C-alpha positions in Angstrom: 96.5 -33.5 148.6 94.6 -32.3 151.2 95.2 -35.8 153.1 98.5 -35.6 152.8 98.8 -32.4 154.3 96.7 -33.8 157.2 98.9 -36.6 157.6 102.0 -34.5 157.6 100.4 -32.1 160.4 99.2 -35.0 162.4 102.5 -36.7 162.3 104.4 -33.4 163.1 102.1 -33.0 166.2 102.6 -36.1 167.4 106.3 -35.9 167.0 106.3 -32.5 168.7 104.2 -34.4 171.7 106.7 -36.9 171.8 109.6 -34.6 172.0 108.4 -32.5 174.8 107.7 -35.3 177.0 111.0 -37.0 176.5 113.1 -34.4 177.5 111.1 -34.0 180.7 110.4 -30.5 180.5 106.8 -32.0 182.3 104.2 -29.1 182.1 106.5 -25.8 183.0 106.6 -24.6 179.4 102.7 -24.5 179.8 102.3 -22.5 182.6 105.4 -20.1 181.2 103.3 -20.0 177.7 99.9 -19.1 179.6 101.8 -16.3 181.4 103.1 -14.9 178.4 99.6 -15.2 176.6 97.9 -13.4 179.6 100.7 -10.3 179.5 100.4 -10.2 176.0 96.6 -9.8 176.1 97.0 -7.0 178.6 99.5 -5.4 176.8 97.4 -4.9 173.9 94.4 -4.0 176.3 96.3 -1.5 177.9 96.8 0.0 174.5 93.7 -0.1 173.4 91.8 1.6 176.4 94.5 4.0 178.1 93.3 6.8 175.8 96.8 7.9 175.3 96.8 7.4 171.4 92.8 7.4 170.6 93.5 6.4 166.9 95.2 3.3 167.6 93.0 0.0 168.3 94.9 -3.2 168.0 92.3 -5.8 167.6 92.5 -8.8 170.0 92.9 -12.0 167.7 95.3 -15.1 167.6 97.7 -13.3 165.2 98.2 -10.1 167.4 98.4 -12.1 170.6 100.9 -14.4 169.0 102.9 -11.7 167.6 102.9 -10.0 171.4 103.2 -13.4 172.7 106.8 -13.9 171.1 108.0 -10.5 170.9 107.1 -9.1 174.2 106.7 -5.6 174.5 108.4 -4.8 171.3 105.7 -6.8 169.9 103.0 -4.2 170.8 105.3 -1.5 169.5 105.7 -3.0 166.2 101.7 -3.3 166.2 101.2 -0.1 167.1 103.6 1.3 164.3 102.1 -1.1 161.6 98.9 0.5 162.6 100.1 4.2 162.3 101.9 3.5 159.3 99.5 1.5 157.3 96.2 2.6 158.4 
């Protein structure tokens, strides 16, 4: 079962690379993604060390960075709301 899952992962990764390079998107998407990633980390960093809300600390891990990268500033607000309501 584990080999089947690994085979599906490798095959889907190769097909994704094929699609990316056949569409002539080049490397522009990588710089855009990097910019979003950097701004997401900066947004979480500002929340953690601004001192406005002292009881909120959002850890910098792949899940939080990914959520903020995809959702943008509302993602930071979502994480803050989750931190306030759940913890």
